BALOBA-1460 file (C-alpha; in Angstrom, 3 decimals):
// residues 314
<rec num="1" residu="m" x="-0.051" y="-0.061" z="0.191"/>
<rec num="2" residu="t" x="2.821" y="2.647" z="0.852"/>
<rec num="3" residu="y" x="4.613" y="1.906" z="-2.465"/>
<rec num="4" residu="y" x="0.949" y="2.850" z="-4.509"/>
<rec num="5" residu="a" x="0.418" y="5.727" z="-2.169"/>
<rec num="6" residu="l" x="3.956" y="6.718" z="-2.755"/>
<rec num="7" residu="c" x="3.602" y="6.386" z="-6.438"/>
<rec num="8" residu="i" x="0.457" y="8.790" z="-6.417"/>
<rec num="9" residu="t" x="1.941" y="11.372" z="-4.466"/>
<rec num="10" residu="i" x="5.541" y="11.547" z="-6.310"/>
<rec num="11" residu="c" x="2.979" y="11.329" z="-9.621"/>
<rec num="12" residu="l" x="1.091" y="14.754" z="-8.124"/>
<rec num="13" residu="a" x="3.751" y="16.293" z="-6.868"/>
<rec num="14" residu="a" x="5.578" y="15.948" z="-9.879"/>
<rec num="15" residu="l" x="2.423" y="17.298" z="-11.822"/>
<rec num="16" residu="m" x="2.532" y="20.576" z="-9.413"/>
<rec num="17" residu="i" x="6.407" y="21.166" z="-9.931"/>
<rec num="18" residu="t" x="6.038" y="21.246" z="-13.457"/>
<rec num="19" residu="f" x="3.060" y="23.004" z="-13.895"/>
<rec num="20" residu="a" x="3.325" y="26.086" z="-11.785"/>
<rec num="21" residu="p" x="6.631" y="27.506" z="-13.445"/>
<rec num="22" residu="l" x="4.881" y="26.575" z="-17.004"/>
<rec num="23" residu="a" x="1.842" y="28.291" z="-16.284"/>
<rec num="24" residu="v" x="3.226" y="31.513" z="-15.017"/>
<rec num="25" residu="v" x="5.655" y="31.723" z="-18.181"/>
<rec num="26" residu="c" x="2.751" y="31.046" z="-20.278"/>
<rec num="27" residu="w" x="0.584" y="33.434" z="-18.516"/>
<rec num="28" residu="i" x="3.394" y="36.323" z="-19.189"/>
<rec num="29" residu="a" x="3.600" y="35.207" z="-22.907"/>
<rec num="30" residu="e" x="0.113" y="35.391" z="-23.509"/>
<rec num="31" residu="w" x="-0.262" y="39.005" z="-22.338"/>
<rec num="32" residu="a" x="2.877" y="39.428" z="-24.660"/>
<rec num="33" residu="v" x="0.798" y="37.607" z="-27.690"/>
<rec num="34" residu="a" x="-2.058" y="39.180" z="-26.924"/>
<rec num="35" residu="s" x="-0.483" y="43.093" z="-27.454"/>
<rec num="36" residu="a" x="1.254" y="42.259" z="-30.273"/>
<rec num="37" residu="k" x="-0.350" y="43.897" z="-33.060"/>
<rec num="38" residu="s" x="2.171" y="43.414" z="-35.729"/>
<rec num="39" residu="w" x="1.181" y="39.505" z="-35.809"/>
<rec num="40" residu="s" x="-1.953" y="38.950" z="-37.427"/>
<rec num="41" residu="a" x="-5.495" y="38.160" z="-35.510"/>
<rec num="42" residu="e" x="-5.429" y="34.422" z="-36.783"/>
<rec num="43" residu="t" x="-1.709" y="33.778" z="-35.654"/>
<rec num="44" residu="r" x="-2.427" y="35.538" z="-32.442"/>
<rec num="45" residu="s" x="-5.727" y="33.435" z="-31.903"/>
<rec num="46" residu="r" x="-3.378" y="30.297" z="-32.374"/>
<rec num="47" residu="a" x="-0.847" y="31.216" z="-30.013"/>
<rec num="48" residu="v" x="-3.054" y="32.085" z="-27.461"/>
<rec num="49" residu="l" x="-4.509" y="28.503" z="-27.591"/>
<rec num="50" residu="l" x="-0.712" y="27.161" z="-27.153"/>
<rec num="51" residu="c" x="-0.202" y="29.285" z="-23.937"/>
<rec num="52" residu="r" x="-2.886" y="27.966" z="-22.628"/>
<rec num="53" residu="a" x="-2.775" y="24.310" z="-23.562"/>
<rec num="54" residu="v" x="1.234" y="24.007" z="-23.171"/>
<rec num="55" residu="p" x="1.557" y="24.275" z="-19.139"/>
<rec num="56" residu="m" x="-0.990" y="21.261" z="-18.808"/>
<rec num="57" residu="a" x="-0.094" y="19.069" z="-21.392"/>
<rec num="58" residu="l" x="3.858" y="18.866" z="-20.743"/>
<rec num="59" residu="s" x="3.061" y="18.719" z="-17.480"/>
<rec num="60" residu="l" x="1.134" y="15.405" z="-18.430"/>
<rec num="61" residu="g" x="3.569" y="14.218" z="-20.379"/>
<rec num="62" residu="l" x="6.012" y="14.607" z="-18.040"/>
<rec num="63" residu="v" x="4.338" y="12.861" z="-15.742"/>
<rec num="64" residu="f" x="3.038" y="9.832" z="-17.917"/>
<rec num="65" residu="l" x="6.454" y="9.547" z="-20.012"/>
<rec num="66" residu="v" x="8.816" y="10.219" z="-17.487"/>
<rec num="67" residu="v" x="8.112" y="10.256" z="-13.989"/>
<rec num="68" residu="l" x="5.583" y="7.833" z="-13.452"/>
<rec num="69" residu="p" x="8.063" y="4.978" z="-15.627"/>
<rec num="70" residu="s" x="11.241" y="6.114" z="-13.852"/>
<rec num="71" residu="f" x="9.501" y="5.163" z="-10.596"/>
<rec num="72" residu="l" x="7.844" y="1.807" z="-11.770"/>
<rec num="73" residu="r" x="11.075" y="0.968" z="-13.013"/>
<rec num="74" residu="w" x="13.718" y="1.672" z="-10.105"/>
<rec num="75" residu="e" x="11.649" y="1.908" z="-6.896"/>
<rec num="76" residu="p" x="11.123" y="-1.532" z="-5.659"/>
<rec num="77" residu="a" x="7.785" y="-2.940" z="-4.069"/>
<rec num="78" residu="t" x="9.434" y="-2.970" z="-0.622"/>
<rec num="79" residu="t" x="10.441" y="0.377" z="-0.346"/>
<rec num="80" residu="g" x="10.143" y="1.660" z="3.299"/>
<rec num="81" residu="e" x="10.203" y="5.713" z="2.078"/>
<rec num="82" residu="t" x="7.369" y="7.524" z="3.651"/>
<rec num="83" residu="i" x="5.471" y="10.309" z="2.283"/>
<rec num="84" residu="g" x="6.906" y="13.696" z="3.711"/>
<rec num="85" residu="w" x="5.249" y="16.912" z="4.399"/>
<rec num="86" residu="r" x="6.854" y="18.761" z="1.525"/>
<rec num="87" residu="l" x="5.542" y="15.858" z="-1.235"/>
<rec num="88" residu="l" x="2.106" y="15.340" z="0.893"/>
<rec num="89" residu="s" x="1.820" y="19.542" z="0.410"/>
<rec num="90" residu="l" x="2.402" y="19.527" z="-3.509"/>
<rec num="91" residu="s" x="0.439" y="16.555" z="-3.863"/>
<rec num="92" residu="a" x="-2.615" y="17.801" z="-2.265"/>
<rec num="93" residu="a" x="-2.117" y="21.274" z="-4.047"/>
<rec num="94" residu="a" x="-1.965" y="19.322" z="-7.238"/>
<rec num="95" residu="l" x="-5.104" y="17.335" z="-6.696"/>
<rec num="96" residu="m" x="-7.053" y="20.645" z="-5.509"/>
<rec num="97" residu="s" x="-5.787" y="22.237" z="-8.747"/>
<rec num="98" residu="i" x="-7.297" y="18.909" z="-10.343"/>
<rec num="99" residu="v" x="-10.701" y="19.195" z="-8.741"/>
<rec num="100" residu="f" x="-11.191" y="22.864" z="-9.636"/>
<rec num="101" residu="l" x="-10.363" y="21.862" z="-13.150"/>
<rec num="102" residu="g" x="-12.705" y="19.202" z="-13.311"/>
<rec num="103" residu="a" x="-15.071" y="21.414" z="-11.931"/>
<rec num="104" residu="r" x="-14.764" y="24.138" z="-14.477"/>
<rec num="105" residu="v" x="-15.108" y="21.620" z="-17.305"/>
<rec num="106" residu="w" x="-17.986" y="20.361" z="-15.986"/>
<rec num="107" residu="r" x="-19.885" y="23.787" z="-15.937"/>
<rec num="108" residu="v" x="-18.818" y="24.409" z="-19.666"/>
<rec num="109" residu="a" x="-19.879" y="21.239" z="-20.585"/>
<rec num="110" residu="a" x="-23.196" y="21.348" z="-18.628"/>
<rec num="111" residu="s" x="-24.293" y="24.592" z="-19.429"/>
<rec num="112" residu="t" x="-23.305" y="24.007" z="-23.303"/>
<rec num="113" residu="r" x="-25.752" y="21.054" z="-23.191"/>
<rec num="114" residu="k" x="-28.620" y="22.818" z="-21.621"/>
<rec num="115" residu="v" x="-28.457" y="25.635" z="-23.818"/>
<rec num="116" residu="k" x="-28.132" y="23.384" z="-26.973"/>
<rec num="117" residu="a" x="-31.146" y="20.992" z="-25.579"/>
<rec num="118" residu="a" x="-33.393" y="24.131" z="-24.965"/>
<rec num="119" residu="w" x="-32.675" y="25.454" z="-28.310"/>
<rec num="120" residu="t" x="-33.255" y="22.252" z="-30.126"/>
<rec num="121" residu="h" x="-36.425" y="22.160" z="-28.604"/>
<rec num="122" residu="d" x="-37.689" y="25.214" z="-29.325"/>
<rec num="123" residu="a" x="-36.318" y="25.180" z="-33.032"/>
<rec num="124" residu="s" x="-37.130" y="23.396" z="-36.095"/>
<rec num="125" residu="p" x="-34.755" y="22.913" z="-39.417"/>
<rec num="126" residu="l" x="-34.429" y="25.690" z="-41.423"/>
<rec num="127" residu="p" x="-36.330" y="24.652" z="-45.201"/>
<rec num="128" residu="g" x="-33.636" y="22.795" z="-47.273"/>
<rec num="129" residu="l" x="-31.060" y="22.439" z="-44.356"/>
<rec num="130" residu="d" x="-30.899" y="19.835" z="-42.277"/>
<rec num="131" residu="d" x="-28.018" y="20.781" z="-40.518"/>
<rec num="132" residu="v" x="-29.495" y="24.295" z="-39.420"/>
<rec num="133" residu="y" x="-32.105" y="25.180" z="-37.083"/>
<rec num="134" residu="q" x="-34.366" y="27.679" z="-37.120"/>
<rec num="135" residu="l" x="-35.390" y="29.943" z="-33.949"/>
<rec num="136" residu="a" x="-37.980" y="32.280" z="-33.544"/>
<rec num="137" residu="d" x="-37.237" y="36.182" z="-33.179"/>
<rec num="138" residu="r" x="-34.263" y="35.961" z="-31.111"/>
<rec num="139" residu="g" x="-32.828" y="38.833" z="-32.483"/>
<rec num="140" residu="a" x="-29.094" y="38.824" z="-34.017"/>
<rec num="141" residu="l" x="-28.584" y="34.992" z="-33.283"/>
<rec num="142" residu="v" x="-26.345" y="33.041" z="-36.048"/>
<rec num="143" residu="a" x="-24.586" y="31.112" z="-33.495"/>
<rec num="144" residu="t" x="-22.793" y="27.538" z="-33.057"/>
<rec num="145" residu="v" x="-23.514" y="25.332" z="-29.954"/>
<rec num="146" residu="g" x="-22.063" y="22.138" z="-28.917"/>
<rec num="147" residu="i" x="-18.945" y="21.055" z="-28.259"/>
<rec num="148" residu="v" x="-18.744" y="16.817" z="-29.466"/>
<rec num="149" residu="k" x="-21.644" y="17.675" z="-31.843"/>
<rec num="150" residu="p" x="-22.166" y="21.474" z="-32.973"/>
<rec num="151" residu="r" x="-25.269" y="22.476" z="-33.657"/>
<rec num="152" residu="i" x="-25.943" y="25.695" z="-35.707"/>
<rec num="153" residu="f" x="-28.817" y="28.168" z="-35.071"/>
<rec num="154" residu="v" x="-30.165" y="31.308" z="-36.737"/>
<rec num="155" residu="s" x="-33.163" y="33.750" z="-35.765"/>
<rec num="156" residu="s" x="-36.278" y="34.279" z="-38.045"/>
<rec num="157" residu="d" x="-35.041" y="37.672" z="-37.698"/>
<rec num="158" residu="v" x="-32.025" y="37.022" z="-39.175"/>
<rec num="159" residu="v" x="-33.340" y="34.774" z="-41.904"/>
<rec num="160" residu="a" x="-36.007" y="37.434" z="-42.699"/>
<rec num="161" residu="a" x="-33.263" y="40.714" z="-42.892"/>
<rec num="162" residu="l" x="-30.757" y="38.343" z="-44.902"/>
<rec num="163" residu="t" x="-31.072" y="37.619" z="-49.056"/>
<rec num="164" residu="a" x="-30.368" y="34.029" z="-49.587"/>
<rec num="165" residu="s" x="-26.945" y="34.729" z="-50.850"/>
<rec num="166" residu="e" x="-26.380" y="36.615" z="-47.601"/>
<rec num="167" residu="l" x="-27.593" y="34.019" z="-45.625"/>
<rec num="168" residu="d" x="-25.381" y="31.123" z="-47.055"/>
<rec num="169" residu="a" x="-22.505" y="33.552" z="-46.530"/>
<rec num="170" residu="a" x="-23.244" y="33.627" z="-42.987"/>
<rec num="171" residu="l" x="-23.916" y="29.824" z="-42.534"/>
<rec num="172" residu="a" x="-20.731" y="29.053" z="-44.270"/>
<rec num="173" residu="h" x="-18.987" y="31.068" z="-41.364"/>
<rec num="174" residu="e" x="-20.556" y="29.047" z="-38.992"/>
<rec num="175" residu="r" x="-19.614" y="25.603" z="-40.800"/>
<rec num="176" residu="a" x="-16.454" y="27.040" z="-40.644"/>
<rec num="177" residu="h" x="-16.738" y="26.681" z="-36.940"/>
<rec num="178" residu="v" x="-17.508" y="23.507" z="-36.994"/>
<rec num="179" residu="r" x="-14.906" y="22.239" z="-39.154"/>
<rec num="180" residu="s" x="-12.120" y="23.839" z="-37.007"/>
<rec num="181" residu="r" x="-13.746" y="22.584" z="-33.730"/>
<rec num="182" residu="d" x="-13.741" y="26.010" z="-32.309"/>
<rec num="183" residu="n" x="-16.039" y="25.427" z="-29.571"/>
<rec num="184" residu="l" x="-13.698" y="22.656" z="-28.366"/>
<rec num="185" residu="q" x="-11.124" y="25.040" z="-28.258"/>
<rec num="186" residu="q" x="-12.982" y="27.502" z="-26.654"/>
<rec num="187" residu="a" x="-13.584" y="24.707" z="-23.517"/>
<rec num="188" residu="v" x="-10.109" y="24.377" z="-23.721"/>
<rec num="189" residu="l" x="-9.420" y="27.995" z="-23.097"/>
<rec num="190" residu="s" x="-12.054" y="28.642" z="-20.601"/>
<rec num="191" residu="a" x="-11.002" y="25.525" z="-18.644"/>
<rec num="192" residu="l" x="-7.468" y="26.615" z="-18.292"/>
<rec num="193" residu="r" x="-7.860" y="30.089" z="-17.957"/>
<rec num="194" residu="l" x="-5.739" y="31.709" z="-15.029"/>
<rec num="195" residu="p" x="-7.149" y="34.652" z="-13.161"/>
<rec num="196" residu="f" x="-6.298" y="38.208" z="-15.382"/>
<rec num="197" residu="s" x="-5.166" y="36.469" z="-18.812"/>
<rec num="198" residu="a" x="-5.364" y="38.819" z="-21.467"/>
<rec num="199" residu="g" x="-6.061" y="36.675" z="-24.555"/>
<rec num="200" residu="d" x="-9.444" y="35.705" z="-24.794"/>
<rec num="201" residu="r" x="-10.401" y="38.491" z="-26.663"/>
<rec num="202" residu="a" x="-7.495" y="38.116" z="-29.013"/>
<rec num="203" residu="w" x="-8.572" y="34.408" z="-29.162"/>
<rec num="204" residu="t" x="-12.173" y="35.251" z="-30.470"/>
<rec num="205" residu="a" x="-11.288" y="37.994" z="-32.597"/>
<rec num="206" residu="g" x="-8.448" y="35.577" z="-34.544"/>
<rec num="207" residu="s" x="-10.951" y="32.402" z="-34.583"/>
<rec num="208" residu="e" x="-13.757" y="34.921" z="-35.770"/>
<rec num="209" residu="i" x="-11.439" y="36.094" z="-38.873"/>
<rec num="210" residu="a" x="-10.196" y="32.768" z="-39.520"/>
<rec num="211" residu="a" x="-13.835" y="31.309" z="-40.220"/>
<rec num="212" residu="d" x="-14.346" y="34.202" z="-42.354"/>
<rec num="213" residu="l" x="-11.446" y="33.491" z="-44.817"/>
<rec num="214" residu="r" x="-12.127" y="29.652" z="-44.648"/>
<rec num="215" residu="a" x="-15.984" y="30.496" z="-45.312"/>
<rec num="216" residu="i" x="-14.727" y="32.369" z="-48.318"/>
<rec num="217" residu="r" x="-12.214" y="29.723" z="-49.583"/>
<rec num="218" residu="s" x="-15.344" y="27.189" z="-49.332"/>
<rec num="219" residu="g" x="-16.924" y="29.082" z="-51.883"/>
<rec num="220" residu="a" x="-18.992" y="32.179" z="-50.505"/>
<rec num="221" residu="a" x="-18.833" y="35.125" z="-51.781"/>
<rec num="222" residu="a" x="-16.461" y="38.071" z="-49.554"/>
<rec num="223" residu="l" x="-19.648" y="40.871" z="-50.304"/>
<rec num="224" residu="d" x="-22.187" y="38.755" z="-49.573"/>
<rec num="225" residu="l" x="-20.652" y="37.832" z="-46.155"/>
<rec num="226" residu="a" x="-19.589" y="41.726" z="-45.341"/>
<rec num="227" residu="s" x="-23.256" y="42.601" z="-46.154"/>
<rec num="228" residu="a" x="-24.513" y="40.165" z="-44.072"/>
<rec num="229" residu="l" x="-21.970" y="40.909" z="-40.967"/>
<rec num="230" residu="v" x="-23.294" y="44.794" z="-41.227"/>
<rec num="231" residu="k" x="-26.897" y="43.865" z="-41.365"/>
<rec num="232" residu="v" x="-26.807" y="41.100" z="-38.486"/>
<rec num="233" residu="a" x="-25.114" y="44.153" z="-36.576"/>
<rec num="234" residu="r" x="-27.897" y="46.449" z="-37.014"/>
<rec num="235" residu="l" x="-30.185" y="44.100" z="-35.085"/>
<rec num="236" residu="k" x="-30.602" y="43.832" z="-31.859"/>
<rec num="237" residu="s" x="-29.187" y="40.867" z="-29.875"/>
<rec num="238" residu="t" x="-31.667" y="39.293" z="-27.164"/>
<rec num="239" residu="t" x="-29.805" y="36.584" z="-26.427"/>
<rec num="240" residu="r" x="-27.241" y="35.550" z="-23.598"/>
<rec num="241" residu="w" x="-25.336" y="32.841" z="-21.919"/>
<rec num="242" residu="e" x="-22.179" y="32.410" z="-19.766"/>
<rec num="243" residu="a" x="-20.053" y="29.769" z="-19.493"/>
<rec num="244" residu="c" x="-21.233" y="28.201" z="-22.596"/>
<rec num="245" residu="a" x="-19.448" y="26.808" z="-25.774"/>
<rec num="246" residu="a" x="-20.590" y="28.611" z="-28.445"/>
<rec num="247" residu="t" x="-19.396" y="31.285" z="-31.599"/>
<rec num="248" residu="c" x="-21.575" y="33.466" z="-33.076"/>
<rec num="249" residu="l" x="-21.060" y="35.195" z="-36.402"/>
<rec num="250" residu="i" x="-20.683" y="38.489" z="-34.217"/>
<rec num="251" residu="p" x="-19.366" y="37.525" z="-30.997"/>
<rec num="252" residu="q" x="-21.041" y="39.015" z="-27.569"/>
<rec num="253" residu="g" x="-18.458" y="41.694" z="-26.373"/>
<rec num="254" residu="q" x="-16.483" y="41.549" z="-29.621"/>
<rec num="255" residu="e" x="-18.550" y="44.564" z="-31.962"/>
<rec num="256" residu="s" x="-15.658" y="46.447" z="-32.118"/>
<rec num="257" residu="a" x="-14.064" y="44.321" z="-33.719"/>
<rec num="258" residu="l" x="-16.389" y="44.231" z="-36.692"/>
<rec num="259" residu="a" x="-14.677" y="46.776" z="-38.488"/>
<rec num="260" residu="d" x="-11.477" y="44.908" z="-38.593"/>
<rec num="261" residu="r" x="-13.549" y="42.027" z="-40.134"/>
<rec num="262" residu="v" x="-15.700" y="43.938" z="-42.904"/>
<rec num="263" residu="q" x="-12.683" y="45.902" z="-43.975"/>
<rec num="264" residu="r" x="-11.026" y="42.409" z="-44.749"/>
<rec num="265" residu="l" x="-13.307" y="41.161" z="-46.336"/>
<rec num="266" residu="k" x="-13.728" y="44.843" z="-48.711"/>
<rec num="267" residu="e" x="-9.990" y="44.237" z="-49.881"/>
<rec num="268" residu="l" x="-10.562" y="40.739" z="-50.754"/>
<rec num="269" residu="v" x="-13.620" y="42.157" z="-52.830"/>
<rec num="270" residu="a" x="-11.480" y="44.794" z="-54.127"/>
<rec num="271" residu="s" x="-8.474" y="42.216" z="-55.188"/>
<rec num="272" residu="e" x="-10.878" y="40.371" z="-56.825"/>
<rec num="273" residu="s" x="-9.213" y="36.838" z="-55.296"/>
<rec num="274" residu="a" x="-9.727" y="33.943" z="-52.208"/>
<rec num="275" residu="p" x="-7.395" y="34.034" z="-49.480"/>
<rec num="276" residu="a" x="-4.564" y="31.709" z="-50.020"/>
<rec num="277" residu="p" x="-5.140" y="28.829" z="-48.127"/>
<rec num="278" residu="r" x="-3.216" y="28.261" z="-45.033"/>
<rec num="279" residu="h" x="-0.601" y="25.062" z="-44.643"/>
<rec num="280" residu="g" x="0.396" y="23.083" z="-42.207"/>
<rec num="281" residu="i" x="3.397" y="23.487" z="-41.972"/>
<rec num="282" residu="g" x="3.108" y="25.962" z="-38.915"/>
<rec num="283" residu="l" x="1.750" y="22.722" z="-36.865"/>
<rec num="284" residu="a" x="4.319" y="19.761" z="-38.242"/>
<rec num="285" residu="i" x="7.075" y="22.243" z="-36.952"/>
<rec num="286" residu="p" x="5.817" y="21.693" z="-33.462"/>
<rec num="287" residu="c" x="4.618" y="18.457" z="-33.595"/>
<rec num="288" residu="a" x="7.991" y="16.908" z="-34.924"/>
<rec num="289" residu="v" x="9.403" y="18.718" z="-31.729"/>
<rec num="290" residu="a" x="7.092" y="17.062" z="-29.744"/>
<rec num="291" residu="v" x="8.204" y="13.768" z="-31.242"/>
<rec num="292" residu="a" x="12.020" y="14.063" z="-30.726"/>
<rec num="293" residu="l" x="11.202" y="14.953" z="-27.162"/>
<rec num="294" residu="l" x="8.966" y="12.191" z="-26.640"/>
<rec num="295" residu="v" x="11.976" y="9.616" z="-27.976"/>
<rec num="296" residu="l" x="14.536" y="11.666" z="-25.780"/>
<rec num="297" residu="v" x="12.871" y="11.706" z="-22.742"/>
<rec num="298" residu="t" x="11.639" y="7.885" z="-22.670"/>
<rec num="299" residu="q" x="15.104" y="6.880" z="-23.182"/>
<rec num="300" residu="p" x="16.515" y="4.434" z="-20.154"/>
<rec num="301" residu="a" x="19.089" y="7.087" z="-19.346"/>
<rec num="302" residu="v" x="17.053" y="9.799" z="-18.982"/>
<rec num="303" residu="l" x="14.159" y="7.982" z="-16.891"/>
<rec num="304" residu="q" x="17.456" y="7.147" z="-14.513"/>
<rec num="305" residu="i" x="18.012" y="10.765" z="-14.061"/>
<rec num="306" residu="a" x="14.147" y="11.246" z="-13.063"/>
<rec num="307" residu="h" x="14.417" y="8.457" z="-10.502"/>
<rec num="308" residu="e" x="17.303" y="9.935" z="-8.623"/>
<rec num="309" residu="l" x="15.631" y="13.956" z="-9.004"/>
<rec num="310" residu="i" x="12.548" y="11.950" z="-7.183"/>
<rec num="311" residu="e" x="14.441" y="10.444" z="-4.746"/>
<rec num="312" residu="r" x="15.920" y="13.863" z="-3.898"/>
<rec num="313" residu="l" x="12.364" y="14.899" z="-3.891"/>
<rec num="314" residu="v" x="11.002" y="12.519" z="-1.395"/>
């Protein structure tokens, strides 16, 4: 029993020791990213997501790929080592953090399910579009709700205000959010948010511009999308929700970013060209680095060094 208790407390302590400094560094980096006006909105959005996800991802990777294997390989099952107050304090702090994180995830997931279920109950499929649901009235509502299986909702006010081509462009924007799993990204950002984090608005602004560009690449007309944005912005927003994974054509509290989006769409109309597709090399580089680190840290020599460090911790 002592062996397994020691294993669990060491893993939790290692998680706390690595996560805390990484979280501080990435919190500072997030402030810098959010203030980097020379970067494009899409780049800032991806960087913010990286800053939020890296501390937890690296910490979990270190625990499960280095700390746990090294303990199981070199620590004797008949160990007589005891759990000291320092180790116990660190593991307790890690456990409290995990519980807090789990509560956040549950809150976002439960709120999202509640909103999606309520809207689905009150909505009806938009004629000719099985993947879009129409809600009566609701003002300026064009939104995608849901984490695992997101669903697109549009208000009857928006349907009445837009032409057929404008509505198609607005729905292409929301389908772009679905393909990019932006609601899942939003849930991750919400769960891993530290106090006074600065990147939420930057992520939202960048994800909306990225969805605009993906909608145009999928065939929507830039002029129609720009016109749809302006018309929907003129409608009164009557829908509010909190702690819900949802993306909107015009996000709440982001109305000031509308001018930038419309301007970019006007530039595309003037140039008479579609935005160039984004290549995957930006993702391939960090993936390659991650694989290289994985190979490095799982080497027996590295695991033995990790075990010696664990012994000092204990």
